[in-house]
C-alpha positions as CSV (number, residue, x, y, z in Angstrom):
1,M,1.0,14.2,-11.3
2,E,-1.7,12.4,-13.1
3,K,-4.8,10.8,-11.7
4,H,-5.1,7.0,-12.3
5,D,-8.0,4.7,-11.8
6,L,-7.0,1.9,-9.5
7,G,-9.8,-0.4,-10.7
8,I,-10.6,-0.9,-7.0
9,S,-13.5,0.6,-5.0
10,M,-14.0,1.2,-1.3
11,K,-16.3,-1.8,-1.1
12,D,-13.4,-4.0,-2.2
13,L,-11.4,-3.1,0.9
14,S,-11.6,-4.7,4.3
15,E,-10.0,-3.0,7.3
16,G,-6.4,-4.1,7.7
17,Q,-6.3,-6.4,4.7
18,P,-3.8,-5.5,2.0
19,I,-4.8,-6.1,-1.6
20,A,-2.8,-6.0,-4.9
21,G,-3.4,-3.4,-7.5
22,S,-1.7,-2.5,-10.8
23,I,-1.7,0.6,-13.0
24,D,0.4,0.9,-16.2
25,G,2.9,-1.7,-15.0
26,R,3.2,-0.1,-11.5
27,E,2.5,-2.7,-8.8
28,L,0.8,-1.4,-5.7
29,V,-0.5,-2.6,-2.4
30,V,-3.7,-0.9,-1.3
31,L,-5.2,-1.1,2.2
32,L,-7.7,0.5,4.5
33,H,-6.5,1.2,8.0
34,G,-8.2,3.4,10.6
35,G,-10.6,4.6,8.0
36,R,-7.9,5.8,5.7
37,V,-6.8,4.3,2.4
38,Y,-3.1,3.8,1.7
39,A,-1.3,2.9,-1.5
40,L,2.4,1.9,-1.5
41,D,4.8,0.0,-3.8
42,R,3.7,-3.6,-3.7
43,L,7.2,-5.3,-3.7
44,C,9.4,-5.2,-0.7
45,T,12.8,-3.5,-1.3
46,H,14.7,-6.4,0.3
47,E,13.8,-9.5,-1.8
48,S,10.7,-8.5,-3.6
49,G,8.2,-10.0,-1.1
50,D,4.6,-9.4,-2.1
51,L,3.4,-6.9,0.4
52,S,-0.2,-7.6,-0.5
53,Q,0.4,-10.9,1.4
54,G,1.8,-9.0,4.4
55,Y,0.0,-7.8,7.5
56,I,-0.6,-4.7,9.6
57,D,1.1,-4.3,12.9
58,G,0.1,-1.0,14.5
59,E,0.9,1.7,11.9
60,E,3.2,-0.5,9.8
61,L,2.9,-2.9,6.9
62,I,5.0,-6.0,7.5
63,C,6.6,-8.0,4.7
64,P,5.7,-11.7,4.8
65,L,9.2,-12.9,3.8
66,H,11.6,-11.4,6.3
67,S,9.4,-9.1,8.4
68,G,10.7,-5.8,6.9
69,A,8.5,-3.0,8.3
70,F,7.2,0.0,6.5
71,Y,5.2,2.9,7.9
72,L,1.8,3.2,6.2
73,E,2.1,7.0,6.3
74,G,4.7,7.8,3.7
75,G,6.2,4.3,3.1
76,M,9.3,4.9,5.2
77,A,11.3,1.9,6.3
78,N,11.3,1.2,10.0
79,E,14.8,1.9,11.4
80,D,14.6,-1.4,13.3
81,T,14.5,-3.3,10.0
82,P,17.7,-1.9,8.2
83,W,17.6,-4.6,5.5
84,V,14.8,-2.7,3.8
85,T,14.6,0.8,2.2
86,S,11.6,3.0,1.9
87,L,8.7,2.4,-0.5
88,N,7.0,5.0,-2.7
89,S,3.7,6.2,-1.2
90,F,0.8,7.5,-3.3
91,T,-2.0,9.9,-2.6
92,V,-5.4,8.1,-2.8
93,E,-8.7,9.7,-3.6
94,A,-12.1,8.0,-3.4
95,D,-15.0,9.2,-5.6
96,P,-17.7,10.2,-3.2
97,E,-20.5,8.7,-5.2
98,S,-19.1,5.5,-6.6
99,G,-16.4,4.8,-4.1
100,N,-13.9,4.1,-6.9
101,L,-10.3,4.7,-5.9
102,F,-7.8,6.8,-7.8
103,V,-4.0,7.4,-7.2
104,Y,-1.7,10.2,-8.3
105,F,1.7,9.7,-9.7
């Protein structure tokens, strides 16, 4: 796995507000929830809804198009929304001095 600079820092994040990121053509959604930063594939597996326009419900990210639900931890699809399949999830690291965010893939 390689370390990639997201071009996003901790100061760009607001609790529970997904934002879009992109690295080498890979589209990601990045969000802060409960003090932890998550990075998942940005497009829903159902009809490519933009998950950076979605919302958080408990521990899940909800797609704005058809309410597909994905667990923040690991990107697994919620079994109650069988029309979606799991997303890729990425390890996120914050530089302790600058707050810049990095992902590994």
